[in-house]
C-alpha positions as CSV (number, residue, x, y, z in Angstrom):
1,Y,-0.5,-0.1,0.1
2,I,2.8,2.5,0.9
3,H,4.2,1.7,-3.1
4,V,0.8,2.3,-4.5
5,M,0.8,5.9,-2.6
6,Y,3.7,7.0,-3.4
7,L,3.8,5.8,-7.1
8,I,0.1,8.0,-7.0
9,L,1.6,10.9,-5.6
10,L,4.2,11.0,-8.8
11,L,1.3,11.4,-11.1
12,I,-0.1,13.9,-9.3
13,L,2.7,15.6,-9.9
14,Y,3.8,15.2,-12.9
15,Q,0.2,16.2,-13.4
16,N,1.3,20.0,-12.6
17,I,4.6,19.8,-14.3
18,K,6.4,22.8,-16.1
19,M,9.5,24.4,-17.0
20,S,11.0,26.7,-14.0
21,E,12.7,26.8,-11.0
22,K,10.3,28.1,-9.2
23,H,10.3,25.5,-6.3
24,D,6.6,24.4,-6.7
25,A,5.5,20.6,-7.7
26,S,7.1,20.5,-11.2
27,Y,10.3,21.7,-9.2
28,Y,9.9,19.0,-6.3
29,F,9.2,16.3,-9.2
30,K,12.1,17.0,-11.3
31,C,13.7,16.4,-8.3
32,M,12.7,12.7,-7.8
33,I,13.2,11.9,-10.9
34,G,16.6,12.4,-10.7
35,G,17.1,11.0,-7.6
36,I,15.4,8.2,-9.1
37,F,18.4,8.3,-12.1
38,A,21.1,9.3,-9.5
39,C,20.4,5.9,-6.6
40,G,18.6,2.9,-9.3
41,L,21.5,3.3,-11.8
42,T,24.7,3.6,-9.4
43,H,23.7,1.0,-6.9
44,T,22.9,-1.6,-9.9
45,L,25.9,-0.4,-11.0
46,T,28.7,-1.2,-8.4
47,T,26.4,-4.5,-7.9
48,P,29.2,-6.8,-7.6
49,L,31.0,-4.6,-4.8
50,D,27.2,-5.3,-3.0
51,L,26.9,-8.4,-3.4
52,I,30.3,-9.2,-2.3
53,K,30.5,-6.8,0.5
54,C,27.2,-8.8,2.1
55,R,28.1,-12.5,2.1
56,K,31.5,-11.1,3.7
57,Q,29.5,-10.3,6.3
58,I,28.4,-13.8,6.9
59,N,30.7,-15.1,6.6
60,P,34.4,-13.6,6.8
61,K,36.1,-16.2,5.3
62,I,34.0,-16.7,2.2
63,Y,36.1,-14.9,0.6
64,K,40.0,-13.6,1.2
65,S,39.6,-10.5,-0.9
66,L,37.2,-8.0,-3.3
67,G,39.6,-8.9,-5.6
68,D,39.8,-12.6,-5.2
69,G,36.0,-12.5,-4.3
70,I,34.9,-10.7,-7.8
71,K,37.3,-14.0,-9.2
72,T,36.4,-16.3,-7.6
73,I,32.1,-15.5,-8.8
74,K,33.1,-15.4,-12.3
75,A,34.8,-18.7,-12.0
76,E,31.4,-19.9,-11.2
77,K,28.6,-18.5,-12.6
78,G,30.5,-15.7,-15.3
79,V,30.0,-12.3,-14.9
80,S,26.2,-12.3,-15.0
81,G,26.5,-13.5,-12.0
82,L,28.3,-11.0,-10.2
83,F,25.2,-9.2,-10.3
84,L,23.3,-11.3,-8.7
85,G,20.5,-9.3,-7.6
86,W,20.7,-6.1,-9.9
87,Q,16.3,-6.7,-9.7
88,P,15.1,-5.9,-6.5
89,T,18.6,-3.6,-6.3
90,F,17.7,-1.6,-9.2
91,I,14.0,-1.6,-8.4
92,G,14.4,-0.6,-4.8
93,Y,17.0,1.8,-4.7
94,S,14.8,4.4,-7.8
95,L,12.5,4.5,-4.9
96,Q,14.6,5.4,-2.7
97,G,16.7,7.8,-4.7
98,S,13.2,9.8,-5.3
99,A,11.9,10.0,-2.2
100,K,15.0,11.1,-0.7
101,F,16.7,13.4,-3.0
102,G,12.7,15.1,-3.8
103,F,11.4,15.2,-0.5
104,Y,15.4,16.4,0.9
105,E,14.3,19.4,-0.9
106,L,10.9,20.2,0.0
107,F,12.2,19.9,3.3
108,K,14.6,22.1,3.4
109,D,12.2,24.5,1.5
110,V,10.0,23.9,4.4
111,Y,12.9,24.4,7.2
112,K,13.8,27.8,5.4
113,K,10.3,28.8,5.8
114,I,9.7,27.7,8.6
115,M,13.3,29.0,10.8
116,G,12.2,32.7,8.4
117,N,15.1,35.1,9.0
118,K,18.0,32.4,10.7
119,A,18.1,29.9,8.6
120,A,20.8,30.8,7.1
121,Q,22.5,30.7,10.3
122,Y,21.9,27.6,11.5
123,Q,22.3,25.9,7.7
124,T,23.7,23.0,8.6
125,V,20.4,21.7,11.0
126,G,17.9,21.7,7.8
127,F,20.6,19.7,6.1
128,L,20.6,17.1,9.2
129,L,17.2,17.4,9.8
130,S,15.8,17.5,6.1
131,S,17.1,14.9,4.9
132,A,17.1,12.5,8.2
133,C,13.4,12.9,7.8
134,A,13.2,12.2,3.6
135,E,15.6,9.6,4.2
136,V,12.3,7.5,6.6
137,I,9.9,7.7,3.5
138,A,12.5,6.5,1.2
139,D,13.2,3.9,3.7
140,C,9.9,2.6,4.1
141,L,9.7,2.6,-0.4
142,L,13.4,0.6,0.2
143,C,13.3,-1.7,2.8
144,P,10.8,-4.7,0.5
145,M,13.6,-5.1,-2.5
146,E,15.6,-4.4,0.2
147,S,15.5,-7.4,2.0
148,L,14.6,-9.0,-1.3
149,K,18.2,-8.6,-2.5
150,I,20.2,-9.9,0.7
151,R,18.5,-13.2,0.7
152,V,18.9,-13.6,-3.0
153,Q,22.1,-12.3,-2.6
154,T,23.2,-14.3,0.4
155,A,21.9,-17.8,-0.2
156,L,24.5,-20.1,-0.4
157,P,24.4,-23.2,0.5
158,P,22.8,-24.7,2.5
159,N,20.9,-21.3,2.8
160,E,17.5,-22.9,0.6
161,F,16.1,-19.8,-0.3
162,P,15.8,-19.2,-3.7
163,S,18.7,-17.2,-6.0
164,K,16.2,-16.1,-8.8
165,F,14.1,-12.9,-8.2
166,F,10.7,-13.7,-8.2
167,E,11.1,-16.6,-7.2
168,G,12.1,-15.0,-4.5
169,F,8.7,-13.5,-3.3
170,N,8.4,-16.8,-2.0
171,L,9.8,-14.7,1.3
172,L,6.1,-13.3,1.1
173,K,4.6,-16.6,1.1
174,Q,6.6,-18.0,4.2
175,E,6.6,-15.3,7.0
176,G,4.1,-12.7,5.7
177,Y,4.9,-9.0,5.2
178,N,6.9,-9.3,8.1
179,G,9.7,-11.4,5.9
180,F,10.0,-7.9,3.7
181,Y,9.9,-5.1,6.8
182,K,11.8,-6.9,9.4
183,G,15.4,-5.0,8.9
184,L,13.0,-2.2,8.9
185,Y,14.3,-0.2,12.3
186,P,18.2,-1.5,11.6
187,L,18.0,-0.5,8.2
188,M,16.7,3.2,9.2
189,A,19.9,3.2,11.9
190,R,22.2,3.0,8.7
191,Q,20.5,5.1,6.4
192,V,19.2,7.9,8.6
193,P,22.7,8.5,10.5
194,Y,24.7,8.1,6.8
195,T,21.8,9.9,4.4
196,M,22.7,13.2,7.0
197,V,26.0,12.5,6.5
198,K,25.4,12.3,2.6
199,F,24.0,15.7,2.2
200,G,25.0,17.8,5.3
201,M,29.0,17.3,4.3
202,F,28.0,17.4,0.7
203,E,26.2,20.3,1.2
204,N,29.0,21.9,3.3
205,T,32.0,20.8,1.0
206,V,30.4,22.5,-1.8
207,K,30.1,25.9,0.4
208,F,33.2,25.3,1.2
209,V,34.9,25.5,-2.7
210,Y,33.3,27.7,-3.6
211,K,34.0,29.6,-1.2
212,N,37.4,29.8,-0.4
213,I,38.8,28.0,-3.9
214,L,36.2,28.7,-6.4
215,T,35.8,32.6,-4.9
216,K,33.8,34.1,-7.8
217,E,30.3,33.7,-8.8
218,K,29.0,30.2,-8.6
219,S,26.8,31.0,-12.1
220,S,30.5,32.3,-14.0
221,Y,32.1,28.7,-14.1
222,S,30.9,26.7,-16.7
223,K,28.1,23.3,-16.1
224,S,31.4,20.9,-15.9
225,T,33.3,22.7,-13.4
226,Q,30.2,23.2,-11.7
227,L,29.2,19.4,-12.0
228,T,32.9,18.3,-10.9
229,V,32.9,20.4,-7.4
230,T,29.4,18.0,-7.7
231,F,30.9,15.0,-7.9
232,I,33.8,15.8,-5.6
233,S,32.2,16.5,-3.2
234,G,29.9,14.2,-3.5
235,Y,32.9,11.0,-3.7
236,W,34.5,13.3,0.0
237,S,31.1,12.8,1.5
238,G,30.1,9.3,0.7
239,I,33.5,8.0,2.6
240,F,32.6,8.9,5.5
241,C,29.0,7.9,5.2
242,A,30.3,4.5,4.8
243,V,32.2,4.1,7.9
244,V,29.1,6.4,9.7
245,S,26.7,3.7,9.1
246,H,28.6,0.5,8.2
247,P,27.4,-1.2,11.8
248,A,24.4,-1.0,10.7
249,D,25.0,-2.3,7.5
250,T,26.2,-5.3,9.2
251,M,23.2,-5.4,11.0
252,V,20.7,-5.5,8.4
253,S,23.1,-7.9,6.4
254,K,22.9,-10.2,9.2
255,I,19.3,-10.0,9.9
256,N,17.7,-10.6,7.0
257,N,19.9,-13.6,6.5
258,L,19.6,-14.5,10.6
259,K,15.9,-17.1,10.3
260,D,13.7,-16.8,12.6
261,I,14.1,-20.3,15.5
262,D,11.7,-23.5,15.3
263,G,9.6,-20.7,13.6
264,V,9.0,-19.2,16.0
265,K,8.8,-15.2,14.9
266,Q,12.0,-13.4,17.3
267,S,12.3,-9.5,18.0
268,I,14.5,-7.6,16.3
269,G,15.8,-6.3,19.6
270,S,16.8,-10.4,20.8
271,K,17.8,-10.6,16.6
272,V,20.2,-8.1,17.6
273,S,21.5,-9.0,20.7
274,K,22.3,-12.2,19.6
275,I,24.3,-11.2,16.3
276,Y,26.5,-8.9,18.8
277,S,27.6,-11.6,20.5
278,D,28.3,-14.2,17.6
279,I,30.4,-11.6,15.9
280,G,31.3,-8.8,18.5
281,F,32.6,-5.4,18.1
282,K,34.9,-5.8,15.4
283,G,32.4,-8.1,13.5
284,L,30.5,-5.4,12.7
285,W,33.3,-3.8,10.7
286,N,33.7,-6.4,8.4
287,G,33.5,-5.7,4.6
288,L,34.5,-1.8,5.1
289,S,37.1,-1.5,2.9
290,T,35.3,-2.7,-0.3
291,R,31.6,-0.6,1.8
292,I,34.3,2.5,1.4
293,L,35.1,1.9,-2.3
294,M,31.1,0.7,-3.4
295,V,29.7,3.6,-1.1
296,G,33.3,6.6,-2.0
297,T,32.1,5.7,-5.7
298,L,28.2,6.2,-6.3
299,T,27.9,8.8,-3.6
300,G,30.0,10.6,-6.2
301,L,28.3,8.9,-9.0
302,Q,25.0,10.0,-7.4
303,W,25.4,13.9,-6.7
304,W,27.1,14.1,-10.5
305,I,24.0,11.9,-11.5
306,Y,21.5,14.3,-10.3
307,D,23.1,17.6,-10.5
308,T,23.1,17.0,-14.7
309,F,19.8,15.8,-14.4
310,K,18.6,19.2,-13.0
311,T,21.0,21.2,-15.9
312,M,19.1,18.8,-18.2
313,V,16.1,20.3,-17.6
314,G,16.1,23.6,-16.6
315,L,17.8,24.0,-13.0
316,Q,20.2,24.5,-10.9
317,T,23.0,22.5,-9.9
318,T,23.2,22.2,-5.5
319,G,24.7,24.3,-2.7
320,G,26.6,26.6,-3.1
321,K,24.8,29.1,-3.3
């Protein structure tokens, strides 16, 4: 129902689309579309990294390194094997991206209106609050496909979960809606801090560049220069995003892979407690180096794709105003 309501909202916004920079329904709709391209494409592109990262979180000894993981999977399943789980990845992160970027722009304007003359003084607070609110909505859209993706990607013997996308919907029959949403709170614990750092660090990095390095008016620089600033700022923010959110990311992978004992449903708290007792604090950081590479790359690309789309539809690049 959440997904149906969200699609209806997108259709309503589409009916009001206009070519303007004014922050109306048209503006937010174009930001949502930019978010679809930014997150859907980049996460799908980095599926091989995500696949190895998730498997190493479940079993740290499965591959010696990122390179070993790629080599092993390619030898066993071919190149297509490296993109296992790309379908739920593309669908889930496209929905997430539209809400993440679109509602961020909306909540940022709401914050400015509420704060009035003090908005500029407490701008970073606005970035953090707006991105956090947007991500809560985005996670409700992402969670079903994220749960399915993890189960598909970690479906290794003796795991009986099917490794094919459509067969994976057996999860719904076996566990009900809880199967798709049992990782929602850990997902939010991962994504909300991640997104707050992603947007807050990005916005402030862009502002720093145009204040201290490229000191002329932002509009005086070419689009290619502005987009270069966007990519570098995005990659820089992505490194911090990976570190901040990695422990929760490990928990998300573990929880979605953990079966209920004797068919008895366990609470999220009991599952988290059991996982932590098994792997300890050190275990929360399994796969971090792979994730830094993955998240840094995709975050830089996300911002670059998002701002590129914005310039194509007549909007300005993000930040530095």
